[in-house]
N, CA and C atoms as an extended XYZ file, in Angstrom:
261
Properties=species:S:1:pos:R:3:atomname:S:1:resname:S:1:resid:I:1 pbc="F F F"
N        55.744       39.618       90.026 N   UNK     1
C        56.790       38.791       90.594 CA  UNK     1
C        57.453       38.043       89.440 C   UNK     1
N        58.741       37.772       89.594 N   UNK     2
C        59.480       37.045       88.573 CA  UNK     2
C        60.454       36.078       89.232 C   UNK     2
N        60.838       35.063       88.469 N   UNK     3
C        61.794       34.085       88.983 CA  UNK     3
C        63.232       34.584       88.843 C   UNK     3
N        63.486       35.359       87.800 N   UNK     4
C        64.812       35.907       87.510 CA  UNK     4
C        64.664       36.838       86.311 C   UNK     4
N        65.732       37.487       85.905 N   UNK     5
C        65.673       38.349       84.730 CA  UNK     5
C        65.267       37.501       83.529 C   UNK     5
N        64.249       37.962       82.831 N   UNK     6
C        63.688       37.266       81.668 CA  UNK     6
C        63.154       35.877       82.002 C   UNK     6
N        62.862       35.641       83.272 N   UNK     7
C        62.340       34.352       83.694 CA  UNK     7
C        60.821       34.335       83.691 C   UNK     7
N        60.266       33.475       84.508 N   UNK     8
C        58.820       33.344       84.632 CA  UNK     8
C        58.257       34.593       85.292 C   UNK     8
N        57.133       35.077       84.771 N   UNK     9
C        56.486       36.284       85.276 CA  UNK     9
C        55.110       35.918       85.839 C   UNK     9
N        54.799       36.481       86.990 N   UNK    10
C        53.483       36.309       87.606 CA  UNK    10
C        52.856       37.679       87.803 C   UNK    10
N        51.596       37.794       87.446 N   UNK    11
C        50.850       39.039       87.649 CA  UNK    11
C        49.700       38.748       88.602 C   UNK    11
N        49.536       39.599       89.601 N   UNK    12
C        48.447       39.424       90.544 CA  UNK    12
C        48.045       40.751       91.153 C   UNK    12
N        46.961       40.737       91.905 N   UNK    13
C        46.425       41.925       92.566 CA  UNK    13
C        46.396       41.669       94.065 C   UNK    13
N        46.699       42.700       94.837 N   UNK    14
C        46.628       42.592       96.284 CA  UNK    14
C        46.341       43.958       96.891 C   UNK    14
N        45.757       43.954       98.051 N   UNK    15
C        45.570       45.203       98.797 CA  UNK    15
C        46.695       45.389       99.815 C   UNK    15
N        47.624       44.429       99.865 N   UNK    16
C        48.748       44.473      100.805 CA  UNK    16
C        50.011       44.027      100.073 C   UNK    16
N        50.628       44.934       99.324 N   UNK    17
C        51.780       44.583       98.499 CA  UNK    17
C        52.935       44.033       99.324 C   UNK    17
N        53.249       44.675      100.430 N   UNK    18
C        54.375       44.214      101.250 CA  UNK    18
C        54.117       42.796      101.764 C   UNK    18
N        52.943       42.566      102.308 N   UNK    19
C        52.612       41.245      102.842 CA  UNK    19
C        52.567       40.169      101.776 C   UNK    19
N        51.970       40.489      100.635 N   UNK    20
C        51.860       39.505       99.562 CA  UNK    20
C        53.231       39.198       98.970 C   UNK    20
N        54.046       40.223       98.738 N   UNK    21
C        55.387       40.001       98.187 CA  UNK    21
C        56.213       39.153       99.157 C   UNK    21
N        56.096       39.443      100.448 N   UNK    22
C        56.814       38.658      101.455 CA  UNK    22
C        56.379       37.191      101.402 C   UNK    22
N        55.086       36.959      101.332 N   UNK    23
C        54.571       35.587      101.289 CA  UNK    23
C        55.085       34.847      100.056 C   UNK    23
N        55.135       35.512       98.907 N   UNK    24
C        55.678       34.879       97.703 CA  UNK    24
C        57.171       34.600       97.876 C   UNK    24
N        57.908       35.545       98.426 N   UNK    25
C        59.351       35.393       98.619 CA  UNK    25
C        59.673       34.201       99.517 C   UNK    25
N        58.834       34.002      100.517 N   UNK    26
C        59.055       32.925      101.487 CA  UNK    26
C        58.412       31.603      101.066 C   UNK    26
N        57.742       31.592       99.907 N   UNK    27
C        57.103       30.374       99.421 CA  UNK    27
C        55.899       29.955      100.234 C   UNK    27
N        55.232       30.923      100.846 N   UNK    28
C        54.090       30.619      101.717 CA  UNK    28
C        52.772       30.490      100.969 C   UNK    28
N        52.770       30.816       99.675 N   UNK    29
C        51.548       30.732       98.888 CA  UNK    29
C        51.677       29.564       97.921 C   UNK    29
N        50.809       28.567       98.076 N   UNK    30
C        50.809       27.430       97.169 CA  UNK    30
C        50.440       27.892       95.770 C   UNK    30
N        50.943       27.203       94.791 N   UNK    31
C        50.518       27.471       93.427 CA  UNK    31
C        51.649       27.922       92.518 C   UNK    31
N        51.277       28.736       91.551 N   UNK    32
C        52.156       29.117       90.453 CA  UNK    32
C        53.468       29.727       90.917 C   UNK    32
N        53.406       30.705       91.806 N   UNK    33
C        54.633       31.410       92.179 CA  UNK    33
C        55.625       30.504       92.900 C   UNK    33
N        55.132       29.649       93.758 N   UNK    34
C        56.042       28.724       94.457 CA  UNK    34
C        56.578       27.679       93.490 C   UNK    34
N        55.713       27.162       92.635 N   UNK    35
C        56.124       26.148       91.651 CA  UNK    35
C        57.194       26.679       90.701 C   UNK    35
N        57.091       27.950       90.327 N   UNK    36
C        58.009       28.524       89.347 CA  UNK    36
C        59.088       29.420       89.966 C   UNK    36
N        59.125       29.500       91.277 N   UNK    37
C        60.169       30.262       91.953 CA  UNK    37
C        60.096       31.764       91.746 C   UNK    37
N        58.894       32.292       91.626 N   UNK    38
C        58.709       33.741       91.426 CA  UNK    38
C        58.799       34.439       92.784 C   UNK    38
N        59.984       34.959       93.096 N   UNK    39
C        60.240       35.561       94.396 CA  UNK    39
C        60.674       37.014       94.307 C   UNK    39
N        60.922       37.508       93.104 N   UNK    40
C        61.409       38.872       92.929 CA  UNK    40
C        60.269       39.807       92.544 C   UNK    40
N        60.114       40.874       93.287 N   UNK    41
C        59.155       41.917       92.928 CA  UNK    41
C        59.872       42.844       91.941 C   UNK    41
N        59.554       42.724       90.661 N   UNK    42
C        60.287       43.477       89.637 CA  UNK    42
C        59.504       44.656       89.070 C   UNK    42
N        58.218       44.726       89.382 N   UNK    43
C        57.387       45.810       88.867 CA  UNK    43
C        56.078       45.828       89.647 C   UNK    43
N        55.505       47.020       89.825 N   UNK    44
C        54.168       47.118       90.415 CA  UNK    44
C        53.539       48.450       90.034 C   UNK    44
N        52.238       48.474       90.081 N   UNK    45
C        51.441       49.690       89.908 CA  UNK    45
C        50.540       49.820       91.118 C   UNK    45
N        50.300       51.031       91.543 N   UNK    46
C        49.400       51.278       92.669 CA  UNK    46
C        48.088       51.868       92.158 C   UNK    46
N        47.002       51.420       92.741 N   UNK    47
C        45.666       51.902       92.405 CA  UNK    47
C        44.923       52.247       93.685 C   UNK    47
N        44.109       53.286       93.626 N   UNK    48
C        43.240       53.619       94.751 CA  UNK    48
C        41.979       52.771       94.738 C   UNK    48
N        41.607       52.289       93.572 N   UNK    49
C        40.375       51.529       93.377 CA  UNK    49
C        40.717       50.074       93.047 C   UNK    49
N        40.304       49.132       93.901 N   UNK    50
C        40.611       47.721       93.699 CA  UNK    50
C        40.018       47.193       92.393 C   UNK    50
N        38.852       47.679       92.014 N   UNK    51
C        38.232       47.225       90.761 CA  UNK    51
C        39.086       47.632       89.561 C   UNK    51
N        39.645       48.824       89.594 N   UNK    52
C        40.543       49.253       88.514 CA  UNK    52
C        41.793       48.379       88.476 C   UNK    52
N        42.294       48.027       89.641 N   UNK    53
C        43.468       47.156       89.704 CA  UNK    53
C        43.154       45.787       89.107 C   UNK    53
N        42.002       45.256       89.414 N   UNK    54
C        41.602       43.951       88.864 CA  UNK    54
C        41.430       44.013       87.357 C   UNK    54
N        40.876       45.109       86.866 N   UNK    55
C        40.732       45.275       85.415 CA  UNK    55
C        42.099       45.325       84.741 C   UNK    55
N        43.036       46.030       85.356 N   UNK    56
C        44.397       46.116       84.813 CA  UNK    56
C        45.063       44.739       84.825 C   UNK    56
N        44.860       43.978       85.894 N   UNK    57
C        45.415       42.623       85.973 CA  UNK    57
C        44.893       41.761       84.825 C   UNK    57
N        43.597       41.766       84.625 N   UNK    58
C        43.013       40.963       83.553 CA  UNK    58
C        43.518       41.405       82.187 C   UNK    58
N        43.652       42.715       82.000 N   UNK    59
C        44.184       43.249       80.750 CA  UNK    59
C        45.598       42.731       80.520 C   UNK    59
N        46.448       42.846       81.531 N   UNK    60
C        47.846       42.465       81.381 CA  UNK    60
C        48.026       40.956       81.208 C   UNK    60
N        47.152       40.165       81.788 N   UNK    61
C        47.243       38.716       81.621 CA  UNK    61
C        46.971       38.301       80.179 C   UNK    61
N        46.344       39.168       79.420 N   UNK    62
C        46.095       38.910       77.995 CA  UNK    62
C        47.253       39.376       77.115 C   UNK    62
N        48.166       40.135       77.670 N   UNK    63
C        49.283       40.696       76.904 CA  UNK    63
C        50.249       39.626       76.436 C   UNK    63
N        50.966       39.956       75.370 N   UNK    64
C        52.093       39.140       74.935 CA  UNK    64
C        53.213       39.296       75.967 C   UNK    64
N        54.015       38.259       76.097 N   UNK    65
C        55.138       38.286       77.034 CA  UNK    65
C        56.068       39.469       76.754 C   UNK    65
N        56.316       39.751       75.497 N   UNK    66
C        57.227       40.841       75.135 CA  UNK    66
C        56.719       42.188       75.642 C   UNK    66
N        55.413       42.379       75.696 N   UNK    67
C        54.846       43.624       76.216 CA  UNK    67
C        55.106       43.740       77.717 C   UNK    67
N        54.958       42.625       78.429 N   UNK    68
C        55.204       42.621       79.873 CA  UNK    68
C        56.679       42.919       80.159 C   UNK    68
N        57.560       42.305       79.397 N   UNK    69
C        58.993       42.541       79.578 CA  UNK    69
C        59.324       44.001       79.311 C   UNK    69
N        58.760       44.562       78.273 N   UNK    70
C        59.007       45.972       77.955 CA  UNK    70
C        58.557       46.864       79.102 C   UNK    70
N        57.392       46.580       79.669 N   UNK    71
C        56.875       47.371       80.783 CA  UNK    71
C        57.804       47.285       81.996 C   UNK    71
N        58.262       46.094       82.323 N   UNK    72
C        59.192       45.919       83.442 CA  UNK    72
C        60.462       46.717       83.192 C   UNK    72
N        61.019       46.563       82.003 N   UNK    73
C        62.321       47.162       81.711 CA  UNK    73
C        62.277       48.672       81.495 C   UNK    73
N        61.097       49.245       81.325 N   UNK    74
C        60.987       50.708       81.246 CA  UNK    74
C        61.438       51.361       82.548 C   UNK    74
N        61.226       50.685       83.664 N   UNK    75
C        61.596       51.255       84.963 CA  UNK    75
C        62.595       50.402       85.735 C   UNK    75
N        62.841       49.177       85.288 N   UNK    76
C        63.708       48.262       86.026 CA  UNK    76
C        64.478       47.384       85.039 C   UNK    76
N        65.381       47.989       84.320 N   UNK    77
C        66.106       47.327       83.239 CA  UNK    77
C        66.804       46.047       83.692 C   UNK    77
N        67.351       46.054       84.877 N   UNK    78
C        68.094       44.885       85.364 CA  UNK    78
C        67.227       43.883       86.128 C   UNK    78
N        65.937       44.134       86.229 N   UNK    79
C        65.018       43.264       86.953 CA  UNK    79
C        65.445       43.126       88.412 C   UNK    79
N        65.867       44.228       89.006 N   UNK    80
C        66.240       44.223       90.417 CA  UNK    80
C        65.008       43.961       91.275 C   UNK    80
N        65.221       43.350       92.423 N   UNK    81
C        64.137       43.095       93.365 CA  UNK    81
C        63.738       44.416       94.028 C   UNK    81
N        62.508       44.847       93.831 N   UNK    82
C        62.020       46.115       94.362 CA  UNK    82
C        61.470       45.998       95.779 C   UNK    82
N        61.372       44.797       96.283 N   UNK    83
C        60.810       44.598       97.620 CA  UNK    83
C        61.482       45.474       98.684 C   UNK    83
N        62.818       45.548       98.729 N   UNK    84
C        63.454       46.396       99.760 CA  UNK    84
C        63.107       47.885       99.626 C   UNK    84
N        62.714       48.333       98.465 N   UNK    85
C        62.378       49.747       98.275 CA  UNK    85
C        61.021       50.108       98.845 C   UNK    85
N        60.237       49.117       99.248 N   UNK    86
C        58.896       49.375       99.774 CA  UNK    86
C        58.931       49.899      101.205 C   UNK    86
N        60.097       49.840      101.860 N   UNK    87
C        60.197       50.229      103.263 CA  UNK    87
C        60.777       51.602      103.426 C   UNK    87
């Protein structure tokens, strides 16, 4: 999730991407995303194994910001909101 292009970035794991993205968009989750206005789904990866997803999350949280931006822009150069594409 992101606040805007090149804005604040949030990385998290969920077993319900549509529901979690909706909750962030509507500000229903207290904490970082609501405080920083992270409402845009700009990138995601799908995993069959939740443990692998959690490992990837922890790995990416250690990354430099520039690496995260590069990953987003490899598939979403304009940081478009991908939430509508989930349906």
